[in-house]
C-alpha positions in Angstrom: 10.8 2.5 -24.7 11.8 -0.8 -23.1 14.2 -1.6 -20.3 16.8 -2.8 -22.7 16.6 0.3 -24.9 16.8 3.0 -22.2 20.2 4.5 -21.9 21.1 7.8 -20.2 24.3 8.5 -18.3 24.8 4.7 -17.8 21.1 3.9 -17.5 20.4 0.3 -18.1 22.6 0.2 -21.2 25.0 -2.4 -19.9 24.3 -6.1 -19.5 25.4 -6.0 -15.9 22.8 -3.2 -15.1 20.0 -5.1 -16.9 20.8 -8.3 -15.0 20.9 -6.3 -11.7 17.3 -5.2 -12.4 15.8 -8.2 -14.3 16.0 -11.9 -13.5 14.3 -13.3 -16.6 12.7 -12.3 -19.8 9.1 -13.1 -18.6 9.6 -10.7 -15.6 11.1 -8.1 -18.0 7.9 -8.2 -20.0 5.8 -7.7 -16.9 7.9 -4.8 -15.7 7.7 -3.1 -19.1 4.0 -2.9 -18.7 4.4 -0.3 -15.9 7.8 1.3 -16.7 7.9 4.5 -18.7 11.1 6.5 -19.1 10.6 8.6 -15.9 9.7 5.5 -13.9 12.9 3.9 -15.2 14.9 6.8 -13.9 13.3 6.6 -10.5 13.9 2.8 -10.3 17.6 3.2 -11.3 18.1 5.8 -8.6 16.8 3.3 -6.0 19.1 0.7 -7.4 22.1 3.0 -7.3 21.2 3.8 -3.7 21.1 0.1 -2.9 17.5 0.1 -1.9 16.7 -2.3 -4.7 19.2 -4.9 -5.9 17.2 -7.1 -8.2 13.5 -7.7 -9.1 12.5 -11.3 -8.4 8.8 -11.7 -9.4 5.5 -10.0 -9.8 3.1 -10.9 -7.0 0.0 -8.8 -7.6 -1.7 -6.3 -9.8 -4.6 -4.0 -9.0 -6.3 -1.1 -10.7 -3.7 1.4 -9.5 -0.4 -0.5 -9.3 1.6 -3.6 -9.7 3.6 -5.1 -6.8 6.9 -7.0 -7.1 9.2 -8.9 -4.8 12.8 -7.7 -5.0 16.1 -8.1 -3.2 16.8 -5.2 -1.0 19.6 -4.0 1.2 18.6 -6.2 4.1 16.6 -9.0 2.5 13.4 -9.2 0.4 11.2 -6.1 -0.1 7.9 -5.3 -1.9 8.1 -2.8 -4.7 4.9 -1.1 -5.6 4.9 0.7 -9.0 1.9 2.9 -9.6 0.5 3.1 -13.1 0.8 6.5 -14.7 -1.2 5.8 -17.8 -4.4 4.2 -16.4 -7.3 6.5 -16.8 -10.0 5.1 -14.5 -8.7 5.0 -10.9 -6.7 8.2 -11.0 -9.8 10.3 -11.4 -11.0 9.5 -7.9 -7.6 10.1 -6.3 -8.2 13.9 -5.7 -11.2 13.1 -3.4 -8.8 11.5 -0.9 -5.9 13.9 -1.4 -7.6 17.3 -1.4 -8.0 18.8 2.0 -4.9 17.0 3.3 -2.5 19.7 4.5 0.4 17.4 3.8 -0.4 17.6 0.1 -2.0 21.0 -0.4 -0.5 22.0 -3.8 -2.1 19.3 -6.0 -2.6 20.2 -9.7 -5.7 18.3 -10.7 -4.9 18.3 -14.5 -1.5 16.8 -14.1 -1.9 13.0 -14.1 1.7 12.1 -13.2 1.7 14.6 -10.3 -1.6 13.1 -9.0 -0.2 9.6 -9.2 3.1 10.6 -7.6 1.3 12.5 -4.8 -0.8 9.4 -4.2 2.4 7.3 -3.9 3.9 9.8 -1.4 0.7 9.8 0.5 0.7 6.1 0.9 4.3 6.2 2.1 3.4 9.0 4.6 0.3 7.1 5.8 2.3 3.9 6.2 5.0 5.8 8.1 2.4 7.4 10.5 0.7 4.0 11.0 3.9 2.1 11.6 5.1 4.7 14.1 1.7 4.4 15.9 2.1 0.7 16.4 -0.3 -0.3 13.7 0.6 -3.6 11.9 1.4 -2.4 8.4 4.4 -3.1 6.0 7.3 -1.0 7.2 7.9 1.7 4.6 11.5 1.9 3.3 11.7 4.4 0.5 9.7 6.4 -2.1 10.8 7.9 -5.4 8.2 9.3 -7.7 5.7 6.5 -8.4 7.9 3.7 -7.0 7.3 2.7 -3.3 9.6 0.2 -1.5 8.4 -1.4 1.7 8.8 -4.5 3.9 7.7 -7.7 2.3 5.2 -9.2 4.8 5.9 -12.9 5.0 9.6 -12.9 5.2 11.0 -14.7 2.1 7.5 -15.5 0.7 4.7 -13.0 0.1 1.9 -13.4 2.7 -1.6 -14.3 1.4 -4.6 -12.0 1.6 -6.9 -12.5 4.5 -9.6 -13.7 2.1 -7.4 -16.6 1.0 -6.3 -18.1 4.4 -7.9 -21.0 6.2 -8.0 -20.5 10.0 -9.5 -22.2 13.0 -12.5 -20.5 14.7 -10.3 -19.3 17.5 -7.8 -17.8 15.0 -10.5 -16.1 13.1 -11.8 -14.5 16.3 -8.2 -13.4 17.2 -7.7 -12.0 13.8 -10.9 -9.9 14.0 -9.9 -8.5 17.4 -6.4 -7.7 16.1 -7.7 -5.8 13.1 -10.2 -3.9 15.3 -7.4 -3.0 17.7 -5.2 -1.8 14.7 -8.1 0.3 13.4 -8.4 2.0 16.8 -4.7 2.6 16.9 -4.8 4.0 13.4 -7.5 6.5 14.3 -6.5 7.4 17.9 -2.7 7.3 17.6 -2.0 8.0 14.0 -5.0 10.2 13.2 -5.9 8.3 10.1 -8.8 6.3 8.6 -8.0 3.5 6.2 -10.8 4.3 3.8 -10.9 1.1 1.8 -10.6 -1.7 4.3 -11.8 -5.2 3.3 -10.5 -8.8 3.2 -8.7 -7.8 0.0 -6.6 -5.1 1.8 -5.3 -7.2 4.7 -2.4 -9.6 4.5 -2.1 -12.5 6.9 1.3 -13.7 8.2 0.9 -15.1 11.7 -1.5 -12.1 12.3 -3.2 -9.5 10.0 -1.4 -6.6 8.4 -3.3 -3.6 6.9 -2.1 -2.7 3.3 -3.1 -0.3 0.5 -3.2 2.9 2.4 -3.0 5.4 -0.5 -6.6 6.4 0.0 -6.3 6.7 3.8 -7.4 10.1 5.1 -6.7 12.2 8.2 -9.4 12.1 10.9 -10.0 15.8 10.1 -11.2 14.9 6.6 -14.9 15.8 6.1 -15.7 12.2 5.1 -13.5 10.5 7.7 -16.4 9.3 9.8 -18.2 7.9 6.7 -15.1 6.1 5.5 -14.4 4.7 9.0 -18.0 3.4 9.3 -17.6 1.7 5.9 -14.3 0.1 6.9 -15.8 -1.5 10.0 -18.9 -2.5 8.2 -16.9 -4.3 5.5 -14.8 -6.0 8.2 -17.9 -7.2 10.0 -19.5 -8.5 6.8 -16.5 -10.7 6.1 -16.1 -12.0 9.7 -19.8 -12.6 10.1 -19.4 -15.3 7.5 -16.8 -16.9 9.7 -19.2 -17.1 12.6 -17.4 -14.5 14.7 -19.2 -12.4 17.4 -18.9 -8.9 16.1 -18.6 -5.4 17.6 -22.0 -3.6 17.6 -21.2 -0.3 15.8 -24.5 1.4 17.0 -24.6 0.0 20.6 -20.9 0.4 21.3 -20.7 3.7 19.4 -17.1 2.8 18.4 -16.8 5.3 15.5 -17.7 8.3 17.6 -15.6 7.2 20.5 -12.5 6.6 18.4 -12.8 9.9 16.6 -13.5 11.8 19.8 -10.4 10.2 21.4 -8.3 11.5 18.6 -9.7 15.0 18.8 
């Protein structure tokens, strides 16, 4: 089923509706790579509610989702559509979901339920982080496997941290800003990112943490392990930039942060 073919109670049957969603044929082809009939319904609900007005372009694709720039109610937004057919990444999702009291009724054998729970979990994690003062994209809406959030960068998507060119002073400032956000995430939001690296940080005047579907509560049995890995990955990247790093062992940061939360 394609975007053009789908029609149910108005659906995308009319030219006006199709044009509201799609800007050009190349983008339509990109969208049809992630849209099944249920995702179409979710997306059209967001359009009818005014959350999404029009898709503009595809900005990134990972193993779990594709991200688009769209026009929203108050400017540009990022729309993350999680794949429901990919078989590799979804098998590891339950590791990060199970044990989370917010999502305690997960059915392991239901792929769509796992993916939609993952999407709701990312929305919940972003909401908690944003409320705690962590620099993340502001979450706007969630419907099924379609997540809408602030587009970091204003009218243009912000680059990943790995792709920016900064002065030594700006690299040092960026490192300290991320470390401060990690501490806020643990102590104020009660969360551990779980997959932090230069590939999961955007840079627009300062760093923003992204991709928080795998983030776990500090009560998770592997929270300390994940947090240590996050900081270790961060240090590996910034060491190459010649930045003086936090000493995880000497400063005992991980234990202090987790103890502060408890």
